[in-house]
C-alpha positions in Angstrom: -6.9 -21.9 15.8 -4.2 -19.6 17.1 -0.8 -20.9 18.0 1.5 -18.5 19.9 5.2 -19.4 19.8 7.2 -17.3 22.2 11.0 -16.6 21.9 11.8 -16.9 25.6 15.4 -15.9 25.4 14.7 -12.7 23.4 11.9 -11.8 25.8 14.3 -12.3 28.8 16.8 -9.9 27.3 14.1 -7.4 26.5 13.0 -7.4 30.2 16.6 -7.3 31.4 17.3 -4.0 29.5 13.8 -2.6 30.3 14.4 -2.8 34.1 18.2 -2.2 34.1 17.8 1.4 35.4 14.9 0.7 37.7 15.3 -2.8 39.1 12.7 -4.6 41.3 14.2 -6.1 44.4 12.2 -8.3 46.8 12.6 -8.5 50.6 15.4 -11.1 50.2 17.5 -8.7 48.1 16.8 -10.8 45.0 16.3 -8.9 41.7 13.0 -10.1 40.4 12.8 -7.6 37.5 13.1 -10.2 34.7 10.7 -12.6 36.3 8.1 -9.9 36.9 8.3 -8.4 33.5 8.4 -11.7 31.6 5.5 -13.2 33.6 3.4 -10.0 33.5 3.8 -9.8 29.7 2.9 -13.5 29.3 -0.2 -13.2 31.4 -1.4 -10.0 29.6 -0.7 -11.6 26.2 -2.8 -14.6 27.2 -5.6 -12.4 28.5 -5.6 -10.2 25.4 -5.1 -12.7 22.6 -6.7 -15.9 24.1 -4.5 -18.4 22.2 -5.8 -21.9 21.6 -2.3 -23.3 21.5 1.0 -22.0 23.0 4.6 -22.9 23.6 7.7 -21.1 24.8 11.2 -21.9 23.4 14.5 -21.2 25.1 18.0 -21.5 23.7 19.6 -24.8 24.8 22.8 -24.8 26.9 26.0 -25.1 24.9 26.6 -24.2 21.3 24.5 -24.8 18.2 25.1 -26.0 14.7 26.0 -22.4 13.8 29.0 -22.5 16.1 30.2 -25.6 14.2 29.8 -23.8 10.9 31.5 -20.7 12.1 33.4 -20.8 15.4 33.4 -17.0 15.6 29.5 -16.9 15.7 28.5 -14.6 18.6 32.1 -14.7 19.8 32.0 -10.9 20.1 29.4 -10.9 22.8 30.4 -10.4 26.4 29.5 -12.7 29.2 25.8 -13.3 29.6 24.6 -11.0 32.4 24.4 -12.7 35.8 20.7 -11.5 36.2 19.8 -13.3 32.9 21.5 -16.5 33.9 19.8 -16.4 37.3 16.4 -15.9 35.7 16.5 -18.8 33.3 15.6 -21.6 35.8 12.9 -19.7 37.7 11.3 -18.5 34.5 11.3 -22.1 33.1 9.5 -23.1 36.4 7.0 -20.3 36.0 6.2 -21.2 32.4 5.8 -24.8 33.3 3.6 -23.8 36.2 1.4 -21.9 33.7 1.1 -25.3 32.0 2.8 -24.0 28.9 5.2 -26.4 27.1 8.8 -25.4 27.0 10.4 -26.4 23.7 14.2 -26.9 23.5 16.2 -29.0 21.1 20.0 -29.5 21.6 22.1 -27.9 18.9 19.4 -25.5 17.7 18.5 -21.9 18.8 15.0 -20.9 19.8 14.7 -19.2 16.4 15.1 -22.6 14.6 12.6 -24.4 16.9 10.0 -21.7 16.4 10.7 -21.5 12.7 10.2 -25.2 12.3 7.1 -25.2 14.4 5.6 -22.3 12.5 6.0 -24.0 9.2 4.8 -27.3 10.5 1.6 -26.0 12.2 0.9 -23.5 9.4 0.6 -26.5 7.1 -1.9 -28.0 9.6 -4.2 -25.0 9.3 -3.0 -22.8 12.2 -2.6 -19.1 12.3 0.8 -18.8 13.9 2.0 -15.8 15.9 5.7 -15.6 16.7 6.2 -13.4 19.8 9.7 -11.9 19.7 11.4 -8.5 19.2 14.1 -10.2 17.0 14.2 -8.7 13.5 15.4 -12.0 12.0 11.9 -13.5 12.3 10.7 -11.3 9.4 12.0 -14.0 7.0 9.4 -16.5 8.4 6.3 -14.3 7.9 3.6 -15.6 5.5 -0.1 -15.1 5.1 -0.7 -17.4 8.1 2.5 -16.7 10.1 2.9 -13.3 11.7 5.4 -11.7 14.1 4.2 -9.9 17.3 6.9 -7.5 18.5 6.5 -6.5 22.2 6.3 -2.7 22.5 8.9 -0.5 24.0 8.6 0.6 27.6 5.2 -1.2 28.0 3.9 0.4 24.8 1.6 -1.3 22.3 2.9 -4.4 20.5 3.5 -4.3 16.8 2.0 -7.0 14.5 4.0 -7.7 11.4 2.5 -9.5 8.4 3.7 -9.9 4.9 2.9 -6.3 3.9 4.5 -4.8 7.0 7.7 -6.8 6.7 8.1 -5.9 3.0 7.3 -2.2 3.7 9.8 -2.1 6.6 12.7 -3.6 4.6 11.6 -2.2 1.2 11.6 -5.7 -0.3 9.2 -7.7 -2.4 9.0 -10.9 -0.2 9.7 -11.7 3.4 12.3 -14.4 2.4 14.5 -11.5 1.2 15.1 -10.6 4.8 17.7 -13.4 4.7 19.5 -11.7 1.9 19.3 -8.3 3.6 20.8 -9.7 6.8 23.5 -11.6 4.8 24.5 -8.4 2.9 24.5 -6.1 5.9 25.9 -8.6 8.3 24.8 -8.8 11.9 27.1 -7.2 14.4 25.3 -8.6 17.4 25.9 -12.2 16.2 29.3 -11.4 14.6 28.1 -12.4 11.2 30.1 -10.6 8.5 28.4 -8.9 5.6 29.5 -6.8 2.6 31.4 -3.8 3.8 29.7 -0.5 3.0 26.3 -2.1 2.3 23.5 -1.0 4.6 19.7 -1.9 4.6 18.8 0.8 2.1 21.5 -0.1 -0.4 20.8 -3.8 0.1 17.1 -3.4 -0.6 17.9 -1.4 -3.7 20.1 -4.1 -5.1 17.6 -6.9 -4.2 14.9 -4.9 -5.9 16.9 -5.2 -9.1 18.6 -8.6 -8.8 16.3 -10.5 -6.4 18.8 -12.3 -4.2 22.5 -12.4 -3.1 23.1 -14.9 -5.8 21.4 -12.7 -8.3 23.6 -9.8 -7.4 26.8 -11.9 -7.8 25.4 -13.1 -11.2 25.3 -9.5 -12.4 28.5 -8.2 -10.6 29.7 -6.5 -13.8 26.7 -4.1 -13.7 27.7 -2.6 -10.3 29.9 0.4 -9.8 33.7 -0.2 -9.6 33.6 0.3 -5.8 30.7 -2.0 -5.3 32.3 -4.7 -7.4 35.4 -4.4 -5.1 33.3 -4.6 -2.0 31.3 -7.7 -3.2 34.4 -9.5 -4.4 36.0 -9.0 -1.0 33.0 -10.6 0.6 32.7 -13.5 -1.9 34.4 -16.0 0.3 32.1 -15.6 3.2 28.8 -14.4 1.8 27.3 -17.9 1.4 28.3 -18.8 4.9 26.7 -15.5 6.2 23.5 -16.4 4.4 23.4 -19.8 6.1 24.1 -18.3 9.5 21.2 -15.8 9.3 18.7 -18.3 7.8 16.3 -19.7 10.4 15.8 -23.4 10.0 12.2 -24.5 9.2 12.8 -28.3 8.8 13.8 -29.6 12.2 11.8 -32.7 12.9 9.4 -32.0 15.8 7.7 -34.9 17.4 5.2 -32.7 19.1 1.5 -32.8 18.3 -1.0 -30.0 18.3 -2.8 -31.6 21.2 0.3 -31.2 23.3 0.2 -27.5 22.7 -3.5 -26.9 23.6 -3.9 -24.2 26.1 -6.8 -24.3 28.5 -5.5 -23.2 31.9 -3.8 -20.3 33.7 -4.1 -20.6 37.4 -2.4 -23.6 39.1 -1.3 -24.2 42.7 2.3 -24.4 41.5 2.2 -21.0 39.9 0.5 -19.5 43.0 3.4 -20.9 45.1 6.0 -19.5 42.8 4.5 -16.0 42.7 4.5 -16.2 46.6 8.1 -17.4 46.5 9.3 -14.5 44.4 7.0 -12.0 46.1 4.8 -10.9 43.2 1.3 -10.4 44.6 0.2 -8.0 41.9 0.7 -10.9 39.4 -1.4 -13.1 41.5 -4.3 -10.7 41.1 -3.6 -10.5 37.4 -3.6 -14.3 37.3 -7.0 -14.4 38.8 -8.2 -12.0 36.2 -7.0 -14.0 33.2 -7.6 -17.5 34.4 -10.0 -19.6 32.3 -9.8 -23.1 33.5 -7.9 -25.5 35.8 -8.3 -28.7 33.8 -5.1 -29.5 32.0 -5.1 -33.3 32.4 -5.0 -35.8 29.6 -2.4 -34.3 27.2 -0.2 -36.8 25.5 3.5 -36.7 26.3 6.1 -35.5 23.8 8.7 -37.5 22.2 12.2 -37.4 23.6 13.2 -35.6 20.4 11.9 -32.4 21.9 12.3 -31.3 25.5 8.7 -30.6 26.2 8.7 -29.9 29.9 5.5 -29.9 32.0 6.8 -31.2 35.3 5.6 -28.8 38.0 8.2 -27.3 40.3 8.4 -28.8 43.7 8.2 -26.9 46.9 11.5 -28.3 48.2 13.2 -25.0 47.6 15.5 -25.7 44.8 16.6 -22.7 42.9 17.7 -19.2 43.7 15.2 -18.6 46.6 13.7 -21.0 49.2 10.2 -21.8 48.3 7.9 -21.1 51.2 4.2 -21.8 51.5 2.8 -18.7 53.2 0.0 -19.3 55.6 -3.3 -18.0 54.3 -5.4 -15.8 56.4 -8.2 -18.4 56.6 -5.7 -21.0 57.8 -4.7 -18.9 60.9 -7.1 -19.1 63.8 -8.3 -15.6 64.5 -11.4 -13.8 65.7 -13.0 -10.8 64.2 -13.5 -7.8 66.4 -15.9 -4.9 66.9 -14.6 -1.9 68.8 -12.6 -3.1 71.7 -15.1 -5.8 72.8 -13.3 -9.0 71.9 -9.6 -9.8 71.9 -8.3 -11.9 69.1 -6.0 -13.9 71.4 -5.9 -16.9 69.1 -4.3 -14.6 66.5 -1.4 -14.0 68.9 -1.1 -17.8 69.3 -0.8 -18.2 65.5 2.1 -15.8 65.6 3.9 -17.7 68.3 2.4 -16.2 71.5 1.9 -18.5 74.5 0.6 -18.4 78.1 -1.7 -15.5 77.2 -3.4 -13.7 80.1 -7.0 -14.3 80.5 -8.5 -10.9 79.8 -12.1 -9.9 80.3 -14.3 -9.8 77.2 -15.0 -6.1 77.7 -11.3 -5.1 78.0 -10.6 -1.4 77.6 -7.0 -1.0 76.5 -6.9 2.6 77.8 -7.0 1.1 81.3 -4.8 -1.8 80.6 -2.1 -2.4 83.2 1.2 -1.7 81.5 2.8 -4.5 83.3 0.6 -6.9 81.4 1.9 -5.8 78.1 4.9 -7.9 77.3 8.0 -5.7 77.0 5.8 -2.6 77.6 5.2 -2.6 73.9 2.2 -2.3 71.5 1.9 -2.1 67.8 -0.3 0.6 66.3 -1.8 0.8 62.9 -3.8 4.0 62.1 -6.2 3.7 59.2 -8.3 6.8 58.7 -10.7 7.0 61.7 -9.7 3.6 63.0 -6.8 2.7 65.1 -5.8 -1.0 65.5 -3.6 -1.8 68.6 -1.9 -5.1 69.0 -0.5 -6.6 72.2 0.6 -10.1 73.0 -3.0 -10.7 74.0 -4.5 -9.9 70.7 -5.7 -6.9 68.7 -8.3 -4.3 69.5 -9.9 -1.6 67.3 -11.2 1.8 68.2 -10.7 5.5 67.5 -7.4 7.2 68.3 -9.1 9.0 71.1 -10.0 5.6 72.7 -6.3 4.9 73.0 -5.0 8.4 74.0 -3.6 7.3 77.3 -1.5 4.5 75.7 -0.3 6.6 72.8 0.8 9.5 75.1 2.5 7.2 77.7 6.2 7.5 77.2 6.8 4.2 79.0 5.1 2.3 76.3 7.1 1.3 73.2 5.2 1.8 69.9 5.9 -0.5 67.0 4.5 0.4 63.6 5.0 0.9 59.9 5.6 4.5 58.7 5.2 5.9 62.2 6.2 9.4 61.0 2.9 9.5 59.0 1.0 8.1 62.0 2.6 10.6 64.4 1.6 13.5 62.1 -2.0 12.3 61.8 -2.3 11.8 65.5 -0.8 15.3 66.2 -3.5 16.7 63.9 -6.0 15.2 66.3 -4.3 16.7 69.3 -2.6 13.4 70.3 1.1 13.2 71.0 2.8 10.0 70.1 5.3 9.5 73.0 7.8 6.8 73.9 10.3 4.8 71.9 9.2 4.2 68.3 10.1 0.9 66.5 9.3 1.5 62.8 9.6 -1.9 61.0 10.1 -0.1 57.6 13.0 1.9 58.9 14.6 -1.0 60.7 14.4 -3.1 57.6 15.6 -0.2 55.5 18.8 -0.1 57.5 19.3 -3.9 57.0 18.6 -3.8 53.3 18.1 -0.3 51.8 17.3 -1.4 48.3 14.7 -4.0 49.3 10.9 -3.5 49.7 10.0 -2.4 53.2 6.2 -2.8 52.8 4.4 -4.7 55.6 2.9 -7.3 53.4 6.3 -8.1 51.9 8.0 -8.4 55.3 5.1 -10.5 56.7 5.5 -12.9 53.8 9.2 -13.0 54.1 9.8 -13.3 57.8 6.5 -14.8 59.0 5.3 -16.9 56.1 2.0 -15.0 56.4 0.0 -13.7 53.5 -1.8 -10.4 54.2 -4.8 -10.7 52.0 -6.3 -7.6 50.3 -8.8 -6.6 47.7 -7.2 -6.3 44.3 -6.5 -2.7 43.3 -7.5 -1.6 39.8 -3.8 -1.2 38.7 -1.9 -4.5 38.6 1.2 -2.9 37.2 2.8 -2.3 40.6 4.8 -5.0 42.2 3.4 -4.4 45.6 0.1 -2.6 46.4 -1.4 -1.0 49.5 -4.0 -2.7 51.6 -7.5 -1.0 51.6 -8.2 1.1 54.7 -11.6 -0.5 55.4 -10.4 -4.1 55.5 -10.9 -4.7 59.2 -9.9 -8.4 59.5 -6.9 -7.9 57.3 -5.8 -5.0 59.5 -6.1 -7.2 62.6 -3.7 -9.6 61.0 -1.5 -6.8 59.7 -1.2 -5.2 63.1 -0.4 -8.4 64.8 2.3 -9.1 62.2 3.8 -5.6 62.8 4.2 -6.5 66.5 6.0 -9.8 65.7 8.1 -8.2 62.9 9.4 -5.6 65.2 10.9 -8.2 67.5 12.5 -10.1 64.6 14.0 -7.0 63.0 15.3 -5.8 66.4 17.2 -9.1 66.7 18.5 -8.8 63.1 19.7 -5.2 63.9 21.4 -6.4 67.0 23.2 -9.1 65.1 24.4 -6.6 62.4 27.3 -4.4 63.5 26.3 -0.7 63.7 22.7 -1.0 62.9 21.4 -0.5 66.4 23.4 2.7 66.8 22.1 4.0 63.5 18.5 3.3 64.4 18.7 4.5 68.0 20.8 7.7 67.4 19.7 8.8 63.9 16.6 7.2 62.4 14.4 6.8 65.4 14.8 10.4 66.8 14.5 11.8 63.3 10.9 10.4 63.0 9.5 13.1 65.3 11.6 15.8 63.7 10.3 15.1 60.2 6.7 14.6 61.4 6.8 18.1 62.9 8.4 19.6 59.8 5.7 18.0 57.6 2.9 19.2 59.9 4.4 22.8 59.9 4.9 23.0 56.1 6.4 25.9 54.3 4.5 29.0 53.2 4.3 29.6 49.4 3.2 32.9 47.8 0.8 31.7 45.2 0.5 35.1 43.6 4.2 35.3 43.1 4.1 31.8 41.5 1.4 32.8 39.2 3.2 36.0 38.1 6.3 33.8 37.5 4.3 31.3 35.5 3.0 34.1 33.3 6.5 35.3 32.7 7.6 31.8 31.8 4.8 31.5 29.3 5.8 34.8 27.7 9.4 33.6 27.4 8.3 30.3 25.9 6.3 32.2 23.3 9.4 34.2 22.4 11.6 31.2 22.2 9.0 29.4 20.0 8.8 32.3 17.7 12.6 32.5 17.5 12.9 28.8 16.6 10.3 29.1 13.9 12.0 32.2 12.5 15.5 30.5 12.5 14.0 27.4 10.9 12.0 29.4 8.4 9.0 27.2 9.3 6.0 29.3 10.5 3.9 26.3 11.5 6.7 24.2 13.1 5.5 22.2 16.1 8.4 22.8 18.5 7.1 19.9 20.7 7.5 17.4 17.9 10.9 15.7 18.0 10.3 14.4 14.5 9.7 17.8 13.0 12.6 19.3 14.9 14.8 16.5 13.7 13.9 17.0 10.0 14.6 20.8 10.3 18.0 20.4 12.0 19.4 17.5 10.2 17.7 17.5 6.8 16.8 21.1 6.1 19.6 23.0 8.0 22.1 20.1 7.8 23.7 21.1 11.1 25.6 17.8 11.1 26.4 16.7 7.6 28.0 13.5 8.8 25.0 12.3 10.8 23.3 9.2 9.6 19.6 8.7 10.1 18.9 5.9 12.6 17.1 2.8 11.6 14.0 4.0 13.5 13.6 6.7 10.9 13.6 9.5 13.5 16.6 11.9 14.1 17.8 12.1 17.7 16.9 15.4 19.3 17.7 14.8 23.0 19.6 17.3 25.0 22.9 15.6 24.7 22.7 15.4 20.9 21.6 19.0 20.5 24.3 20.3 22.9 26.9 19.1 20.5 25.4 21.3 17.8 25.1 24.4 20.0 27.9 26.2 18.3 26.5 25.6 14.8 23.3 27.6 15.0 21.5 29.8 17.6 18.4 27.6 17.0 19.8 25.0 19.3 20.0 27.3 22.3 16.5 28.5 21.5 15.1 24.9 21.5 16.9 23.9 24.7 15.8 27.1 26.4 12.2 26.4 25.4 12.4 22.9 26.7 13.9 24.0 30.0 11.2 26.7 30.5 8.5 24.2 29.7 9.9 21.6 32.1 10.1 24.2 34.8 6.5 25.3 34.2 5.0 21.8 34.0 7.1 20.0 36.6 7.4 22.7 39.3 5.2 25.7 38.8 1.8 24.5 37.6 1.5 21.5 40.0 2.4 23.6 43.0 -1.1 25.2 43.3 -2.6 21.8 43.9 -0.2 21.2 46.9 -0.9 24.5 48.7 -3.2 23.8 51.6 -6.3 26.1 51.6 -6.2 26.0 55.4 -2.9 27.6 55.9 -1.5 28.5 52.5 1.4 26.1 53.1 2.9 23.2 51.2 3.2 20.1 53.4 5.7 17.9 51.5 6.3 14.3 52.6 9.9 13.4 53.6 10.8 9.9 52.5 13.0 8.5 55.2 13.3 4.9 53.9 13.7 5.3 50.2 17.2 6.2 48.8 20.0 3.7 48.7 22.5 6.1 50.3 20.5 7.2 53.3 19.6 10.6 51.9 16.2 12.0 52.6 14.0 12.7 49.6 10.6 14.5 49.4 7.5 14.0 47.4 4.0 15.5 46.9 5.7 17.8 45.9 9.4 17.0 45.4 11.2 20.0 46.8 14.7 18.4 46.5 15.2 18.9 42.8 14.2 22.5 42.3 16.8 23.9 39.8 19.3 26.3 41.3 21.7 27.0 38.4 19.3 28.8 36.2 17.8 32.2 36.8 14.3 30.8 36.3 15.0 28.0 38.8 16.2 30.4 41.4 13.0 32.5 40.9 11.0 29.5 42.3 12.7 30.0 45.6 11.4 33.6 45.7 7.9 32.2 46.2 8.9 30.5 49.5 8.3 33.0 52.3 8.0 33.1 56.0 4.6 32.2 57.2 4.1 35.0 59.8 4.4 38.7 59.8 7.8 39.9 60.9 9.4 36.5 60.4 12.3 35.7 58.0 13.6 32.7 56.2 17.0 31.4 57.3 19.1 29.0 55.3 22.1 27.1 56.7 24.1 25.1 54.1 27.1 22.9 54.5 30.0 24.1 52.3 31.5 21.5 50.0 30.7 18.7 52.5 31.3 15.8 50.1 34.7 17.1 49.1 35.6 17.6 52.8 34.5 14.0 53.4 36.6 12.8 50.6 39.6 14.6 52.2 38.8 13.0 55.5 38.2 9.5 54.2 41.1 9.4 51.8 43.5 11.3 54.2 45.0 13.1 51.2 47.5 15.5 52.7 47.1 18.2 50.0 43.3 18.2 50.2 43.2 18.1 54.0 45.7 21.0 54.1 43.7 23.1 51.7 40.5 22.8 53.9 42.4 23.3 57.1 43.8 26.6 55.9 40.6 27.8 54.4 42.0 27.9 50.8 39.9 28.0 47.7 40.0 24.2 47.3 39.2 24.3 43.5 42.0 26.8 42.9 44.3 24.7 45.1 43.4 21.6 43.0 44.1 23.6 39.8 47.5 24.7 41.1 48.4 21.0 41.8 47.3 19.5 38.5 48.5 22.3 36.3 51.7 22.8 38.2 51.3 26.6 38.8 51.4 28.8 41.8 48.1 29.3 43.6 47.9 33.0 42.7 48.6 32.2 39.0 45.5 29.9 38.6 43.3 31.2 35.8 39.5 31.1 36.0 39.4 28.5 33.3 41.8 26.3 35.2 39.7 26.6 38.3 36.6 25.7 36.3 38.3 22.5 35.1 39.6 21.7 38.6 36.1 22.1 40.0 34.6 19.8 37.5 37.4 17.3 38.2 36.9 17.5 41.9 33.2 16.7 41.8 33.5 14.2 38.9 36.6 12.2 39.3 36.0 11.2 42.9 32.8 9.5 41.7 34.5 7.6 38.9 33.8 9.8 35.9 35.3 8.5 32.7 37.5 10.4 30.3 34.5 10.4 28.0 32.2 11.9 30.6 34.7 14.5 31.7 35.3 15.5 28.0 31.5 15.9 27.7 31.3 18.2 30.7 34.3 20.2 29.8 33.6 20.2 26.0 37.2 19.2 25.3 38.9 16.4 23.4 38.8 13.0 25.1 42.6 12.8 25.1 42.8 16.1 27.1 40.2 14.8 29.6 42.2 11.6 30.1 45.3 13.7 30.8 43.4 15.8 33.3 42.3 12.6 35.1 45.8 11.2 35.1 47.3 14.4 36.4 44.6 14.6 39.1 45.4 11.2 40.5 49.1 11.9 40.2 48.6 15.0 42.3 46.2 13.3 44.8 47.4 9.7 45.0 45.6 9.1 48.3 42.2 9.7 46.5 43.2 7.0 44.0 44.1 4.7 46.9 40.7 5.4 48.7 38.8 4.6 45.5 40.6 1.4 44.9 40.4 0.3 48.5 36.6 1.0 48.6 36.0 -1.0 45.5 38.1 -3.8 46.8 36.1 -3.8 50.1 32.9 -3.9 48.2 34.1 -7.0 46.3 35.2 -8.7 49.4 32.2 -7.9 51.7 29.5 -7.2 49.2 28.8 -3.8 50.8 30.4 -0.5 51.8 29.8 1.7 54.8 29.5 5.3 55.9 31.4 6.6 58.9 28.4 5.8 61.0 28.1 2.2 59.8 25.2 2.6 57.3 25.6 0.0 54.7 24.9 -0.1 51.0 25.0 -3.5 49.3 26.6 -3.5 45.9 25.0 -6.3 44.0 26.8 -6.1 40.7 30.3 -5.4 41.9 31.4 -8.8 40.4 29.2 -8.7 37.3 30.5 -10.0 34.1 28.9 -7.1 32.2 31.4 -4.3 32.1 28.8 -1.5 32.2 27.0 -3.0 35.2 30.3 -3.5 37.0 31.5 0.0 36.3 28.2 1.4 37.6 28.5 -0.7 40.7 32.0 0.5 41.3 30.8 4.2 41.1 28.0 3.4 43.5 30.6 1.8 45.9 32.7 5.0 46.0 29.7 7.3 46.1 27.9 5.6 49.0 30.4 6.2 51.8 30.6 9.9 50.9 27.0 10.7 50.1 25.8 8.4 52.8 28.0 10.0 55.5 26.8 13.5 54.4 23.2 12.2 54.8 24.0 10.9 58.3 25.6 14.2 59.3 22.7 16.4 58.1 20.2 14.0 59.9 22.2 14.3 63.2 22.3 18.1 62.7 18.5 18.2 62.3 18.0 16.2 65.5 20.4 18.5 67.4 18.9 21.7 66.0 15.3 20.5 66.7 16.2 19.5 70.3 17.9 22.9 71.0 15.0 24.9 69.5 12.5 23.0 71.6 14.5 23.0 74.8 15.4 26.7 74.5 11.7 27.7 74.0 12.4 29.2 70.6 9.5 29.9 68.3 11.7 29.3 65.3 11.1 26.0 63.4 12.6 24.0 60.7 10.5 23.7 57.6 12.6 22.1 54.9 15.7 20.0 54.4 17.2 20.0 50.9 20.3 17.7 50.6 23.0 19.7 52.6 20.8 22.7 53.5 18.3 23.4 56.3 15.6 26.0 55.9 13.9 27.6 58.9 11.3 30.2 59.7 12.7 32.6 62.3 11.0 35.6 64.1 13.0 38.8 63.8 14.0 38.8 67.5 15.5 35.3 67.3 17.7 35.7 64.2 21.0 36.2 66.0 20.7 33.4 68.6 19.2 30.9 66.1 22.0 31.7 63.6 24.6 31.0 66.3 22.7 27.8 67.3 22.5 26.6 63.7 26.1 27.1 62.9 27.4 25.6 66.2 25.3 22.5 66.0 25.9 21.8 62.3 29.6 22.4 62.4 30.1 20.3 65.6 27.9 17.3 64.9 31.0 15.3 64.1 34.8 15.8 64.4 36.7 15.2 61.2 40.3 15.8 60.1 39.0 18.8 58.2 36.6 21.5 59.5 32.9 21.5 58.6 31.8 25.0 57.6 28.3 26.3 57.4 27.1 29.3 55.4 24.0 30.8 57.1 21.9 33.7 55.8 18.4 35.1 56.2 16.0 37.0 54.0 12.3 37.6 53.3 12.3 34.7 50.9 14.2 31.4 50.4 15.9 33.0 47.5 17.3 35.9 49.6 18.3 33.5 52.4 20.0 31.1 50.1 
């Protein structure tokens, strides 16, 4: 019999930190990261280990007996993160819906409940597995009680038995973990130890004297310094030992029968996963389900809170619980070709008074007046096109619907219409008329939410778009299969209804309609044309460059081995590099080896050692070359189309939080520019036709100019208006020297300050970048704000606005919602404040470049130019231009980009051309 006891609180915090940098947010704007991670881990654990008995324990509200023993217990901890607090009740509901008992006893932590249960059921013949990352549990391990530590970043879990615990701590028995913790103290719980005693020293003493008491019994045998340290701790060491000892004797009126596990899937759990929008977990749930019979278990005594009451559907908790309509519950009719209209489907979505169409209706010849609002929804899936009207949904090939698609009087609703427009263009069909992209509309309303159709349908319509389960259940939301005809019918009808709802939401939200009508909607066609055109890449040049990189990598590798005096050193092994740098070469004599046993060899750590040996630069150079080769060069060949020798990247219009475009397959936005090797990549991008050239137009210091405009700082505005070197002008102000007396080093410092301070860089961060003392960096920041007080005022006002409204805006009204602006966790709050200041600047720059793209594209097409845009990279536009159009297109570019908006400072554009992107840039 296998009993699994899960430390719920420890697992919650593990998931909190695991998703902190990449949160999952559902369509309601709710962060579901902890719920998803916790539930996924639990389901996978059940599937993998098949426990016969199981329970989850959470810490109870309020203090425990340890707080009574020692009021300072855990007093050093900050406020519990808001996300953790918000997750507790939903997680309890999910665990209960899984029919897993939740064990809580007032006054005792989850550790004590699990410790007592482990000892109790071990005596009854169970093999007990304690599932927790908490190191304290090592003290409970025995031949029949083991600890299962969840792996890091989804890695393999670690199972600790007696041998593993003893080997880890270098002790003779697991019970000595208590003594180790008492001697070392526990900073996370504010438990004091013996000053100067670490795990290694403690293990050595315990190996000789057996216990804390044994050490004090032989105090005279210790060194003079050790005696002094132990005497200083004598008054609290016994208390510390009590605090770190997990209780194993709490009376538990819970029987083994109450912990039997024989079910996974329940209607309550299904409803909760719908409520929190976790469809991939529903598929995982079906995979691991074993039985639905959980009746007949005895109830627990009131001594233990053993909760099995299923959650109600009344909607209590953080999100309203909805019961999505199932596809089989909605009256609809299947279709073949365009023969039969699924008019009942429209009724299910709220349609009424539907026209009586003929059964052999051909939508190509449909009277536009019979389409409500002159609007259809389109859904292109491979060779099939689904078209929805208020009358129902029809299916055919794109050619069947050419007349409708090319009719500019018909509004087209859809999801990712850019991709559909490109695919239709490849078939010679021009998608005309106003485009209502539900993903883009929803993106404007909530940029950090999911914009997938199934999520929106569930959220706004209460409709579940069924789909076959993909192989990978690790993604929160998954794509629908292209060949699922009935599901595509439902999906296309949902798109039509969603477009109406989202239009209403945009109209009710100030500025959103303008953003969509004037920026995002006209940009769809611009980006579709750019993707279809692609950019020419000289594969031969790339291969030559790759060969050169490999030669340089070989040289750096040989140099590292020579400097390390290690002919067989594996330069890719962080462990081997760490041993060489810290143990053999002793580049940092003060460094202490981490508890993990591996020396840190990340870029930040090594950068601090760069002046101590040339081996550091050689290692970092090797890594940079390898990343360049593996990330940018080698994958490129796979993206070059054999048809035209061009790379057709995908521009992501509804992805970033600030409104910036990004690109993927491949990512052309992050090609390095500061290194010679990175610049060489641009040499491979060439004009696609003989006699043509590449032309680059780049906004100069646009974000600094926007800071000047938004803050109204007179000094910064004046510098830009008079065409001064703004970094030199900044240096003159903060160093109190004349402009002509500014040194190159002062300008460098001012440049770093300009681009860092306005985004909330700390004195620590500035010191890192400038490689100067922290006190000096703090003084630079103080001097900067003293010289530019309006910038300080803008930052403070923007943060205050975010706190008051919950969001900030660009000059064009684009919003970014700042969820953690009031977080109790200082690190989360500081990040939110930086995002609040960043968004209006970076977001306005994104809006400006989008407007410029629209204007340039319109002028090029209206003027009959052959020139065409091929790439957008942050603040830069890249075009292919025939030789005879260079002068007029340059003038056109500069004029449109510089005059797209009027600010208090001029926008300036640098425009050049060349045979390659490198030459033009």
